N, C-alpha and C positions, 0 to 999 in steps of 0.2 A: 195541696192544689195551689194555695197561695205562693208557696215556695217555688213551685214549678213555673208559675207565671212570672215571678220575679226573676228567675233564672233566664227565662226566655227573653225578657226585656233586656237584661244585661248582655246576652249574647247578640241581640239585634243591635243594641247600641255600639257594641264592639265592632260589629260588621260595618255599621254606618261610618264609624271613625276610620277604619281601614280603607273603605272605598273612597272616602274623601281624601285620605292621605294619597292613595294611588292616583286619583284624578289629578291632584296637584302636581304629581310627578310625571304623568304621561301626557297631559294636555299642555302644550307649549305656553299658551296664553296664561294659564294658571301657574305654571312654573315660574314664569317671569314676575307675576303679580304677588304670589303668595309665599315668598321665601321665609318671612317671619312666622307665618302660620305653620309652615312645614317644620321649623325649628321647634315649635311648641308641640306639634304632633309627635315628632321623634322623641322629645323629652317624655311624653306620656307613654308612648308605645314601648319604649325600651325598658320601661319598668315591668312590663308583662310580656316578654319576648316569647315567641312560639317555639324557639329552639335555642341552643347555645350558639348555633351558627347565626341566627337572626340577631341575637344579643350583640355579637361582635360586629355584624353589619350596621346595626343602628349606631354604634359608636363611630364607625367610618362616615356614615351619612351625616352625623352631627358635626364631625370635623370639617367635611366639605362645606356644609351650610354656614359654619362659622368662619371658615378661613378662605374657602375657594369657591364662592357662589358663582362667579363667572365661568369657571371651569365646568360647572354642572350644565350651564346653558350651552356652552361650547360642545360638550360631550353629547347632549341631547341632539343638537344640530347635526353632528357628524354621524350619530348612530341611527337616528330615526327620520331625519329630513334628508331629501335627495342630495347626496354628496358627490362632488366632481373629483374628489381626492380618491384615487384607486385603492389607497391603503385601507379605506373604510368600506365595509359592506352595509349597505343600507338595510335596516330592519323595518319592514312595514308594520304599522300598528292597526291595520284594518282587517276585520273579520273576512271581508270578500277575498282578500289576497290568499288567505290560508284555506278557505272553503271552496272558492270558485277559481282561484288562480288568476284573478284580475281585479282591478279597482272597480267599485260600483256595481258588483254582480248581484245575484239573487239574494245573497245574505243581507245586503243593504236594504233591499226591498222588504225582507223579513223583519229587520230591525225597525224600519219605519212603520210597519204594520203594528208592531208592539207598542211603539210610541203613540200611535193614534188611539190606542185602547186605553191610554193613561193620560194624565194631566201634565206630563213632562214634555217640555219642548226645548229645542236648542235655540239659544239666542244668536241669531246670525250677525248681529252687530259686534258680538264678542269673539266668535270663532267661525271659521269657514269649513271646519273639518266635517267630514261625513259622519252620519249617525252611527256607523259601524266602527268608528275609531275607538280604541281602548279607553281613552280618557273620557269620552262621551258615555261609553257603556258603564264606566265606574260611576259617573254622576247619575245615570239612570238607575243603577242598582241602589245607590244611596236614597234616591227619591222613592223607589218602591218599598224599600225597607222602612223608611220613615213614615210612609203612608200605610204601613201594615200589610201590604200586598206581598206576603212572604212566598206564596205559591208562584206568582209571576216572577218574583225576584229569583227564585230557584231555577225556573225555566230559563230566564235570561242568562244565568251563570252557566247552566249545562249547554245551552245551544249556542251561546255567543262568546262568553269569556274563556271557558275551558279550551276551545279550539285555538284561540289566539295564544293563550298561555303555552300550550304544547308546541306551537309553531315557533314562537319567539325564543323560547328557552333553548331549543335545539341550536339555533343560529347563535345566540348570545354567548353560549358556552365556548364558542370558537373564537370570540372576539376579545379584545383587551380593554373593554369598557370598565374602568375602575369604579366609577360611581354606580352606573346602571347594572353592572354585574351583581352588585350587592342589593340594589333595589329588587331585581328579579329573584334573588335568593330569598328575600323576605316575601315577595309576592308568591313564590312557589310554596313556601311554608304555610302561608295564609290559605292558598288554594287547596292544600292537603286538608286543612280544617273545613273549608268550604265543601270539599268532596264528601266529608262525613256528614255535614249538616243537610245536604240536598239529596243524599242517596235515597 
């Protein structure tokens, strides 16, 4: 019983680290602010990769973070923020886009209701992103896991994160995003693990 409890804690801690890692990559304000933290997270996570593919991707991420941090910011802007360059297809990071076909749809209302039931809130002085933005959802997941609310965390994953993952990955596979193609490769491997945990 004690061994199982210890294993559950380790799994939760690993999930918390991954969600913090993805929040730093998907929320622009954190991406700008937490480059050094991202380097440390990559160094930790690449020691325990979820697949051989992820192991290679972590090496590429580390190289970008060490040598080309401004290219990461530029790629984020071209990939996820409205681009006026027709070479780039904008990839929305909002649940409403994938579930409702618009910004600020019923999915946003649903996420806000989940937030009301918890003690997590979005600091509007730090970011103006909607609550159904993938970066915010990752921070919310981190909060729920740290609070021990595993049931609600699993609901959030199934209802909110999984639909974004499926929608983004379809589009991103067609793009030439060097850094974020690898990020989503790692994210996809992680989601396979999440699928097994929340099933």
